[in-house]
C-alpha atoms as one frame of an Amber mdcrd trajectory, in Angstrom:
protein
   0.237   0.110   0.090   2.975   1.997   0.176   4.466   1.846  -2.962   0.470
   3.193  -3.860   0.628   6.308  -1.627   4.100   6.846  -3.471   2.662   6.901
  -7.035  -0.367   8.463  -6.535   1.793  11.562  -4.716   4.771  11.848  -7.081
   1.242  11.661  -9.989   0.445  14.662  -8.446   3.242  16.380  -7.578   3.860
  16.263 -11.159   0.674  17.331 -12.778   1.134  20.285 -10.501   4.386  21.128
 -11.450   3.463  21.520 -15.446   6.232  22.825 -18.002   4.412  23.996 -21.675
   6.884  23.851 -24.918   6.139  26.379 -27.906   5.345  23.287 -29.484   2.255
  21.958 -31.454   2.915  18.241 -31.014   0.056  17.704 -33.282   2.417  19.192
 -36.367   5.305  17.716 -35.708   4.148  14.310 -35.415   2.394  14.900 -39.283
   5.685  17.039 -40.512   8.258  14.089 -39.450   8.684  11.036 -41.954   7.018
   8.244 -40.830   8.531   4.474 -40.323  11.984   6.549 -41.054  14.681   4.454
 -39.332  17.809   6.226 -39.171  18.293  10.761 -39.491  18.884  12.500 -42.535
  20.573  15.126 -42.228  18.222  16.787 -44.598  15.551  16.655 -43.058  16.267
  17.114 -39.997  17.673  20.583 -39.772  14.162  20.722 -41.771  12.737  19.485
 -38.543  14.745  22.015 -36.695  13.100  25.671 -38.722  10.158  24.833 -38.511
   9.787  23.361 -35.001  13.332  24.902 -33.055  13.455  24.092 -29.946  13.574
  26.637 -26.680  16.012  26.928 -23.990  17.017  23.239 -22.345  15.644  22.590
 -19.001  16.918  20.139 -15.986  13.990  18.987 -14.467  13.975  18.964 -10.878
  11.294  17.953  -9.704   8.276  15.775 -10.703   6.739  17.345 -13.652   4.771
  16.813 -16.953   5.376  18.176 -20.494   2.811  19.487 -21.966   2.288  20.862
 -26.339   1.664  24.267 -26.645  -2.805  23.439 -26.932  -1.560  21.850 -23.009
  -1.534  17.672 -24.413   1.232  15.951 -21.890   3.143  14.980 -24.279   5.942
  13.661 -21.622   5.531  12.552 -17.458   8.684  13.240 -16.031   7.911  10.765
 -12.362  11.294  10.125 -10.527  11.296   8.233  -7.448   7.788   7.048  -8.497
   8.698   2.865  -8.138  10.242   2.838  -5.122  13.512   1.392  -4.846  12.654
  -2.063  -3.395  10.404  -2.502  -6.651  12.701  -1.515  -8.824  14.592  -4.421
  -7.319  12.254  -6.839  -7.853  11.379  -6.002 -10.975  15.412  -5.803 -12.204
  14.964  -9.805 -10.317  11.981 -11.069 -12.038  14.018 -10.259 -15.576  17.462
 -11.387 -14.918  16.699 -14.475 -16.997  15.296 -12.322 -20.159  19.390 -10.824
 -20.906  19.510 -13.306 -23.449  16.239 -13.584 -25.371  16.790  -9.687 -25.375
  20.346 -10.423 -27.109  18.999 -12.028 -29.551  16.185  -9.660 -30.365  17.498
  -7.002 -31.289  20.085  -7.785 -33.701  21.461  -5.163 -36.314  21.128  -3.101
 -39.776  17.890  -1.190 -40.767  16.091  -4.353 -42.404  16.037  -5.509 -38.408
  15.694  -2.769 -35.974  14.178  -3.623 -33.473  11.086  -0.400 -33.015  10.477
  -0.635 -36.638  10.880  -4.703 -38.023   7.468  -5.891 -39.288   7.593  -8.618
 -37.917   6.311  -6.493 -33.777   4.437  -5.206 -35.962   0.571  -6.916 -36.263
  -2.858  -5.601 -38.552  -5.645  -4.752 -35.622  -8.959  -7.002 -35.926
């Protein structure tokens, strides 16, 4: 129960600390090349001109990052999961290491983020 209280408190603190960016995430998403699996310098330059980034910020407390329309695009939740639960999660996933090494291979056609075998049509 204590872990749930900690998570709820961190979420409430984040929601109470919004940081709004001058970026329309819908327009930015529409400008991205779909299914691109490597950076194309000219496209990156074009995006930077269309969507210049503001000053860098160091997030030091729980926060939500909002786009220019107020849509939450990121939750920053440090310490949301207690150290003892993190340790239990790590212990539970140790056996997956060898499987993960086999599943993420090199090359543009086998990148795990865009590998067609990882995606299935919805019904």
